[in-house]
Each structure stands twice: as structure tokens, then as C-alpha cells.
C-alpha positions in Angstrom: 128.7 95.4 127.3 128.3 98.1 124.7 130.9 98.6 122.0 131.6 102.2 122.9 132.6 101.2 126.5 134.8 98.4 125.3 136.6 100.7 123.0 137.0 103.4 125.8 138.4 100.8 128.2 140.7 99.4 125.7 142.2 102.7 125.0 142.7 103.4 128.7 144.4 99.9 129.0 146.6 100.6 126.0 147.4 104.2 127.3 148.6 102.8 130.7 150.8 100.1 128.7 152.4 102.7 126.6 153.1 105.0 129.5 154.7 102.2 131.5 156.8 100.9 128.4 157.7 104.5 127.5 159.0 105.1 131.0 161.1 102.1 131.5 162.4 101.4 128.1 164.0 103.4 125.2 160.9 103.1 123.0 161.0 106.8 121.8 164.0 108.2 120.2 164.5 111.2 122.7 166.7 112.5 125.4 166.1 110.4 128.6 165.0 113.2 130.5 162.1 113.9 128.0 161.0 110.4 128.0 158.5 110.6 130.6 156.9 113.6 129.0 156.8 111.8 125.6 155.4 108.8 127.1 152.7 110.9 128.7 151.9 112.9 125.8 151.5 109.5 123.8 149.2 108.0 126.4 146.9 111.2 126.6 146.9 111.0 122.8 145.7 107.3 122.8 143.0 108.1 125.3 141.7 110.9 123.3 141.7 108.7 120.0 139.8 106.0 122.0 137.3 108.6 123.4 136.6 110.0 119.9 136.2 106.4 118.5 133.9 105.5 121.4 131.8 108.6 120.8 131.6 107.8 117.0 130.3 104.2 117.8 127.9 105.7 120.3 126.3 108.1 118.0 126.3 105.4 115.2 124.3 103.2 117.7 121.9 105.9 118.3 121.3 106.3 114.7 120.5 102.9 113.9 118.2 102.6 116.8 116.4 105.7 115.5 116.4 104.3 111.9 115.1 101.0 113.1 111.9 102.7 114.3 111.2 104.5 111.0 108.9 102.8 108.4 110.8 101.0 105.8 111.3 103.0 102.6 108.9 102.2 99.5 110.3 99.6 97.3 109.8 98.3 93.6 108.7 101.7 92.1 109.2 102.3 88.5 108.1 104.9 85.9 107.1 103.8 82.3 108.8 106.2 79.7 105.5 106.4 77.7 102.0 104.9 77.4 102.8 102.1 75.0 105.6 100.9 77.4 103.1 100.8 80.1 100.4 99.0 78.0 102.8 96.4 76.6 103.9 95.7 80.2 100.5 95.1 81.6 99.4 93.2 78.6 102.3 90.8 79.3 101.3 90.4 83.0 97.6 90.0 82.7 97.8 86.1 81.7 99.9 85.7 85.0 97.5 87.2 87.4 94.8 85.5 89.3 92.8 88.4 90.1 92.6 92.0 88.4 91.1 95.1 89.8 90.8 97.8 87.3 89.2 101.2 87.0 88.2 103.2 83.8 87.0 106.4 84.9 86.6 109.1 82.2 85.3 112.5 82.5 86.0 114.2 78.9 85.0 111.3 76.7 88.2 111.2 74.9 89.1 107.9 73.3 92.5 108.6 71.7 94.0 105.4 72.9 91.7 103.3 71.0 93.5 103.5 67.8 96.9 102.6 69.2 98.4 99.1 68.7 99.4 98.5 72.2 95.8 99.6 73.3 94.3 97.0 70.8 96.6 94.0 72.2 95.7 95.1 75.7 92.2 94.8 75.1 92.5 91.4 73.3 94.5 89.9 76.2 91.7 91.0 78.5 89.1 89.4 76.5 91.0 86.3 76.0 91.6 85.8 79.6 88.3 86.5 81.0 86.7 84.2 78.2 89.0 81.4 79.0 88.3 81.6 82.8 92.2 82.2 83.4 91.6 85.3 85.6 88.8 87.1 87.8 88.4 90.5 86.4 86.7 93.2 88.4 86.1 96.7 87.2 84.8 100.1 88.0 83.7 102.2 85.0 82.2 105.4 84.3 79.1 105.9 82.1 81.0 105.9 78.8 82.4 102.5 79.5 79.1 100.7 80.3 78.5 99.3 77.1 81.9 97.8 76.8 81.5 96.3 80.2 78.2 94.7 79.2 80.2 93.1 76.1 82.7 91.8 78.5 79.9 90.2 80.6 78.7 88.5 77.6 82.1 86.8 77.1 81.9 85.4 80.7 78.2 85.0 81.1 78.5 81.6 82.6 82.1 81.4 84.1 81.5 84.5 86.2 85.1 85.6 85.8 84.1 89.2 85.1 82.2 91.7 87.1 81.8 95.3 86.9 80.1 98.2 88.4 79.7 101.6 87.3 79.6 105.0 88.9 77.6 108.1 87.5 79.3 110.7 89.8 82.6 111.5 88.2 85.2 113.6 90.0 86.9 116.5 88.1 90.1 114.4 88.0 90.7 110.7 88.9 93.9 108.7 89.1 93.0 105.5 87.2 94.8 102.2 88.4 95.0 98.5 88.0 96.1 96.0 90.7 97.5 92.7 89.5 97.2 89.9 92.3 99.4 86.8 91.2 98.6 84.9 94.4 101.0 84.0 97.3 101.0 87.6 98.5 102.5 88.8 95.1 101.0 92.0 93.8 101.7 95.0 92.1 99.8 98.4 90.9 99.9 100.2 87.9 99.0 104.1 88.4 98.3 106.7 86.0 97.2 105.6 82.5 94.7 108.2 81.2 93.6 110.2 84.1 90.1 111.8 83.7 90.1 115.4 83.4 93.4 116.0 82.0 93.6 116.8 78.1 97.3 115.9 78.3 96.2 112.2 79.4 98.1 110.4 76.7 101.5 112.0 77.9 100.8 111.3 81.6 103.4 109.2 83.2 102.4 105.7 84.6 104.1 104.1 87.5 104.4 100.5 88.6 104.5 99.9 92.5 105.0 96.5 94.3 105.1 97.9 97.8 102.1 96.1 99.6 101.4 99.1 101.6 100.5 101.3 98.4 98.8 98.2 97.0 96.6 97.8 100.1 95.7 101.5 100.1 94.5 101.5 96.6 92.7 98.2 97.2 90.6 99.8 99.9 89.8 102.7 97.5 88.8 100.2 94.8 86.5 98.1 97.3 84.7 101.1 98.4 84.0 102.4 95.1 83.0 98.9 94.0 80.6 98.4 97.1 78.8 101.8 96.1 78.8 101.3 92.6 75.8 100.4 90.4 75.3 97.0 89.1 75.4 96.8 85.3 75.3 93.0 84.9 72.2 92.7 82.8 72.2 96.3 81.6 70.1 97.3 84.6 71.1 100.3 86.8 70.2 99.0 90.3 72.5 99.7 93.2 74.0 96.4 94.6 
């Protein structure tokens, strides 16, 4: 039986008990002639209160039922305060990942990040990871990063832990992202970095998201771009 029905029936029962007790006892400190009236008022008041509580419970049940049909809220979203903080975070996470999917799409050929200490450590840990076969690293790069991708291929010429494709049609603006897959369905994505086409790219916020629905969405974007990207494994430009 539903809670609101139980509450309502209980209030009726309590109301009847209080009415009988009031009529045949001196429960209320009033004149005997007023006792029936006071007992009736108290009984009605109890029924009204019970009905209000039952209605409240009914509305709560409706709300819970409605909320149960809604998709769960996004979870695990954090914003880094600055670029160095984001780079330091991902640098610490790369050695723990089994697979990394990364984009380096650049429109304006701006490379202000290269001189930053956090950027140097970030690149060093990538080179170290792929040269030691600790991680499978897949990248999609724009034309200005092709030579760097070829250098990374040389680090993993036999291990095959690094693979990259490049695209030569760059959108006016692109949201770069990195997906870190730790295995056992544990993944996260960092979105932001230096978005191509924005002069203020160094000040742009970067977000870390662990919600699998968001990761899946960007994984599909990466897979589609990688499929249509051009093969640069030996410096050739054949579409694979």
C-alpha cells in the first residue's frame, strides 16, 4: 500500500479515537457542554493535517518518479586554474594510462607554449612513455606538427606504441582534447589546451571530465578524424 494512503487512513483512525476519547472523558479542560464541539474540532483538525501530510507524500513520490526518468547529472568535472596546472596534471597521469588519444590541431602557428617548463616536462614524459612501450599513444595532428610526429615515430619504430595521422583541412577553431584510458573502464578527458584559432589560447580554461558519456562522445570524434586522417608513418602522405 502506498505511503500516502497509509498516512491518510491512520489520520482518520486517530481522529475517530480522539473524538470518542473527547466525548466520553474529561480530556479537554473545557465546560462539559463544549466538550463535544472541542472533540469534533480536534478530530477534524487531525484529518486535515493527515490529508496535508498524505498530499505532500504523494507529491514527493511523483517527483522521485519523475527524477528517476531523467538522465543522471554529469559527474567528475573540474576546471584547472591555468595552463601550467593542466599540463602538470596530465604529465603526472600519462605514465598511469594504458592508451592515450591526443589532438594537436593548430591554425595560427603560434607556439608560445614551447618555452614553458610545464610544457617541456609534458613532452618529455610522452617521449619517455612511448620509447619504453608503457603506453599506446595515438595522435591526430595538423600540418605544423607533422615533423614532430615523425620524430616520435622514430622513438617507437619497432614497438608500434605510437601512431599518428594528420589532417590538412583545419577548421577556423578546434577544441583540442586528450583522452586518458587507464583500463578497467576508467577514463578521463582533458578539454581545452590551446584551441586553434584563438589568439588568447594560453589563457583559455582547460577542463577535466570523468563522465563516460562525455568521454565516449569525444572518442567517436577522435575515431572519425583518425579514420579519415592521412598516414604520416614514414613521412608519406597517403590516406590510410
